[in-house]
N, C-alpha and C positions, 0 to 999 in steps of 0.2 A: 963219490957217486952223486951226492946232493948237488955239487957244483956242476957236474955234467948234465944233470937233469934240468937245472935252472938254465944252463946254456942252451939246451935244446928248446926249452919253452920260449926263451927270448928270440931264438931263431924263428920259431913258429909265429910269434907276434910280428916280427919283421916281415915275414912272408905275407901275412894277412894285411898288414898296413900297405904293402905294395899292391895288393889286389884291390884294395879300396872298398869294394862292395861285393857281396857274395850271395849266391843261392846255395844253401847247405843241403846236400842229400842226407836227410835225417831219418834214422830208423828208431831212435830211442835206445840203441845199444851203447856199450862203453865208449867206443871210438867216436861215433857221430855226436853223441851227447857232449863229450869233452870238446870236440871241434866247435860245436855250436856255442858252447859257453865261452871258449877262447875268442871266437869271432865276435860275439856280443860284447865282451869285455874290451876288446881291442878296437872294434869299429863302431860300436853303438848299435842299438836296435834298429835305427832307421836305415842302416846299410846292410842289414842281414835279413834274409827270408829263409825260414826252415821249410823244406818241402818233404812231405812224408807220403809214401805209397801205401794205399789201403786196399790193395788187391787181394785176391783169394789166396795168394801164396804167403801172405804175411800173418804170423801168429797174432791173434787178437789180443792176447794178454800183454804182448809187447807194445802194441799200438796204444792201448789204454795208458800204460805207463809213460809212453813217449809224449802223448798229448798233455798229460799232467805236468811233465817237466818243462815243456815248451811254455806252458802258461806261467809256471813259476819264474822262468827266465824273462817273461814279458816280451817275448819275441813273436813276430808274425809267423803264423803257421798256415801253410797252404797244403791241403790234402789233395793228392792226385790219385786217379784210378787208372793205372796202366794195366789193361786187360791182357795179361800174358797168354791166356788160353786161346786168344784169337790168332796167335802166331804159330803156324805149324812147325816151325823150326824149334820153338821152345817146347811145344807139346810132345815132339818126337823124343825129347829127353836124351839127346846124344851128349857126348863129352863136352861139346861147345855150347851147351844150353845157356850158361850164364852170359856168354857173349851176346846172344840175341836178346836176352832179358835186359841186360845193362845197356845195350845199344838203344832200345826203346826209351829207357829211363833217361839216358843222357840227352837224347833229342828233345824229350818232353821238358827237361829242366832247362836246357839251352833256350827253348822257345819262351819259357816263363821268365827267364833272366832278361831276355830281349824285351818282352812286354812290360816288365817292371822297371826297366832301366838299370839293372844290376850288371856289373861287369863280368863276373866269373861264376862258374859252377864248381863247387868243391865237394869232394867225397872224403869220408873218414878212413881211407886206406892207410894202414900203418906200415912200418918197415918190415915187420914179420910177414905181412901179406904178400910181399914181393917175392918171397922164397917158395910160396905154396903154388899149387896148380890152380890158378884163378883166371879163367878166360875173360871174366868181367874186366880185369885190369887192361886187357888188350882193347876192349871197347872204349875205355876211358882215354887211352892214347889216341885212338882213331878220332874221337870227338873233341879232343883237346881240352878235356876238363882237368882240373888240378887236384892233387893229393897233398895238401900242406903238411899233414902229420908225417907222411913218409919223407917228404922233402926236407923236413926238419930233423930227420933221423930218429923219430920217436917210435919205440917198440910198444907192444901191448903192455909189457910190464911197466914201462915208463908212464904210459897213459893211465894205467890203474893207480900208480903212485901219485901222479899229479891230480887225478880225480879225487883221491882221498884227501889230499891237501886242500882242495877246493870245497870239500864237503859234498861232492856229488853223490847222489844215491845209487848211481850206476857203477861206482868204483869197483865193486866186487861181484856184480851180477854176471852169471855165465853167458857166454855167447849164445845167440839165438838166431841163426841164419834162417833163410826162407824155408818154408815147408817142403818145397820141391827138392831141396838138398837131401831129403830123407828117402827119396825114391831111387831104386836101383836104375842105373843107366840103361836105356832101351825100353824101360817100362813107361808106357804113355802116361803123360800127366793129365789128369782130369780133376774136376771139382770133387767128385766122390772120393778119390784116393787122398786128396789133400785134406778133406774133412776127416777121413779115417785117422790120418796121422795126428791132426790137431786134437781130436777127441781122445785119442789114445794117450797122448802126452799130457793133456789136461787131467786125465784120470790119474796118471802116474804121479803128478804133482800132489794130488790129494793124499798120497801115501807118504809124503814128506821128502820126496826126491827133489834135488835141486839141479844137478847137472847130469844129463842123460840124453839118450835119443831112442826113438822108436823108428827103426828103418823098415821101409816098405819093400818087400820082395814079392809082390803080387799076392799070393795066398798066405805068405809067411810074414809074420811080424818078428823082427830081430831086435831085441832090446839090448842096448848098451848102457851100462852103469859103471861107476867106479868100483874097483874091487871091494872096497869097504862096504858097499851097498848091496853086494851080491846076496848076502844072507837075508837082507830085508825083503828082497823080492822073491827069493826061492823058498822061504819059510812060510808056513801057514800062520794066519789065514790069507796073507797077501798073495801068495802064489795062486791060490784058487780064485781070488778076486780078480787078479790080472788076466788069467786065462778066460774067465767068464766074460769080463768086459771086452777084451780085444776080440773074442770070437763073436760077441754080439755086434761088433762093428763090421764084421764080414771076413775077418782073417780065419783061415782054416787051421793054421799052426802058429803057435806062440813059442819063440825060442829066446834063450839068453845067450849072448855072445860072451864067452869066457875070456876073450881078450880084453874086454872092458871098453869103457867109453874112450873115444879118441875123435878129435875133430877131423873132418874130411875123410872118414872111413870109406866112403863110397869111391874115392879116388884110388883106392888100393888095387882095384881091378884094371886100372889103366896102365898102358905101357908108355911112359913119358920119356 
């Protein structure tokens, strides 16, 4: 396994060397942080620009960590504000929502790459992402941006293992996709609902939860946690605290999903 992991990493470095200079779509998550580190180590800081979106759909606690890491890497960091809420196709929150969001981001990053004289735009898409329902991947193909991690055959497990080896603080952090991914399809995305989700999840973290979701179904908040955390949120005093807080945010009903936490739960309603 170790040999296979090293082979994939060498393949990644070869791909990056061939690209020469890159704009990295950076979020501060496991994949994009690893990609950014690999790019800096392979190409040098002069040939790498990290671009991070600071729009309303991005969790603020993740942005704070991302900016700190970029500073530690001594890499240039460019903050962009892609206002997703100006796009009616995104706001409508249909199953292709991510395609429209990623399309705007791809165009913005390509423009920045052109302005800065950098040759390619790269995303932290990994091999596992190719098997999931991700309309954003289609946008990347349309705009011709590259996914070096996936091209090198790196899975999420591989990336976490290599991140630990590199001493990256993101090695074991849970995934934190954009806040819009918590809204039920068809429920219009607006700033108020995004704030409800962010404030609800910020509160849940104060109870010691690490990996979980608060899903937004209009008047209903559906909480997903790992089975071992069910007792923590259903027992007093946490149960009452959660109900009180989430109702104060505007939810009428607060529920616990007995199936537990799983990534991409909102996609279960789709016929793919």
